[in-house]
N, C-alpha and C positions, 0 to 999 in steps of 0.2 A: 330464489329459489333455487335454481339450477346447482349453484354452487352449497349451499346448504344441504343438500342432497347428496353432493359429490364426500362432504365432510362425513353424514351419518354414514354412508358407504364403506366410506376410509375407516371409521372408528370399529364398525362391523368384521371389517376384515381385518383388523389390529388386535380383535379378540379370538377372534376364526383361526388366528395364529397361532395364539398360546393356548384354545384348546383344542389342536391342531397337535402339538408338541406334548402337551401331556398325554395324550389320549396315545400318540407312537410311544413313547415314554412306558406308560402303564400294559401298552398291550406287550411290547419286545419282553419288559420285567417279567410279567406273568410266563410266556412264554418259553423266554430262557430257564425260569427257575423251574416251572413244569414240567420240561422236556428233556431237562439235563440227565443226563444217565448217574443213577443212583448209583454204579458200579464205581464211578469216576471220584475222583478227589474232591472234601467237602470245601475245600480254603479256594478252589481254583469257580465253584460254584457262583461267588457272588461274584466273581470278576468275568467268567462267561454271562451271566446275567446282566451286568451293567453294557456289556457290548451289544447283546442283542437288543438291551432297550436302545441305545445308541443306532442301530440299525432301522428299529419300529420309528425313532422320530423321525431320521432324514427320509425313510420309504414315506410316512405319514404326508412330511411335509412338502415333499414331491408331489405325491398327486394331490393335494391338496390345490399347492401352486398351478398346476397344468387347467384343475379346476376351475379356479376361481379368479383364472389370470384375464378373460376379459371384463372382470367387476374392476380387476386393479386399475386395466387401460382405460376405462368408462373415470374410475376416480382420481386417477393422475392424469387426465387428459392435461387440464389445465394449469397445471404444475408453474409449467413455464413462464404460461400468461402471467396468472400471480404474482409472480416472483417479478417479473419485469417492471411490471404495474405499481410492486413494493418499491422496487428501486427508483422508479421514474417518479414516486414520489418523495421518497426521502429526497432526493436531488433538487427537485424545487423548495422542498422546505429550504434548502440549505441558499438556494435562490441560484442553483445550477442549472439553464436550460438543457433540456434533452436535446441534442441536437438531430436535425431532421434527415441531415447525410452525412456521407463521409465529408465532403467541404466541410462541414460546421463543426465536423467533431475533429476534423483535423487542426482548425482554428482555435477549438477551445483547448485542443493538447497542446498549442504552441504557447495559447497565454500562458497557459498554468507551467510549462518550464520556464519561461522566461519570469517569470512570479516566483520558482522554485528556485532559481539561480542569485534573484535579488536575496530572498531569505536565507538562502546556502552563506552568501558572503555575506550578509548581517551576521548570524549567526556564529560562523567563524570569526569576527571581525576581533574577538576578547586577544586572540593571540597577538594582536598587535595595539590594541587598546584597549587593557582593562579598564577605563573610567566609566565603560558601558554609557556613555553619552552621546560621543558622534557618530562613531561607524554602525554601532548595532541597530540603527533605524532603518527598514529595511523597505522604510517609503523613499527611503533617499538613494537608494541604488536603483540601474538600470540594468536589467537581466535579459541575457538574451539565451535563444533557443538550443546553442552550443553548450550551457552551462558557465558560462564568463558574464561577467558583470563589471559595472563601471562605476563611478562617485563621483558626483561633480564635487571637485574643490573650489576653483576659483576659475575667472575666463584663461582657456590656455590649460589648466591643468586637470588632471583627473584623477584617482585612484584606479586599477585596475585589478580586478581578480580572478582568479584560475584556478580550478581543482585537477590536479594530476597524478597519478602513481609512479611512485619508486621503484627503484629495482624487485621490492621484497611485496610488491603488491598493495602498499598503502595508502591511503589516498593523502593528500600533503594540500593544503591550502598556500597557495602564493597571491601576493599583494605586491602590485608595484605601481611603479608610477611614473605617468606619463604627461610629457608637459609638449607646446607647442613647437618650442625653439629647439628643441633637443628630443629628437626617433626615438633615442636611445633609454630603455626601461630600466628603471632604477629600482631596485629591490627593495623592498619598507617591512622590516623587521619591528618596527616602532612605533608608534605614532610621533615621536619627537623626530621620528625621518621625515615625515610630511611636512614641521612645523621650520627645519632648515633648510627648506626647499623654498616654503612659501616667503619664511621672512626675508632673505638677502631680496626675494621678487618684489614683494610689496615695498621694497626701500626705494629699489629701481623703477619702480612706476612713480612712485611721489616722486624722486628726482628729475625722472623726467616729467611730469607736470611743473615743476616748479619753472623747468628750464624754458617749457614752452609759455608760461603763463606770462601776459605783459606787466612791464615794470610800472612799479606806483611812484611820483614822483612825493 
């Protein structure tokens, strides 16, 4: 009921604004045209009339704003609350709970930052893997709040993603291979770089397993 009344008042105020502007313009035009000295240049009469019409519009709207200010405040008192309620409903429709406090808000933003990093890593992976099969899956990436992400490849081997700006301020996506036995990051520019690291690692693992396997007679 209250919201309906506010909407009705707001509609009336919008109509009043239009009427006020028209009345001010008409009154100014009549006054300017009527009281313009007849001895002056006729070509300037229209220009002067237009200027007086604009002045009349400004005067009428200023007075009307002062008179109608209490009604405007009443009509717009809960606009912010209505907007917040609409945003809350939209967030709930997307499955995002509205935070009850600052701590919960921080948790939500941190989770969003991690997901954002994972998706950026997957989205930019076409730079090193055009197959669009392996590295483009954001579900396989683990994002972090600092914007970096890692992709688990095999035991002791992960692909690391970071985003840095060069000297011209252009963002560059960097992928490096990290292994447990060598702390030195290896730049990756093509998915074959990953394969060249994993193949000998897999071969060595197989050889180690053969060496410890019990001999058969």
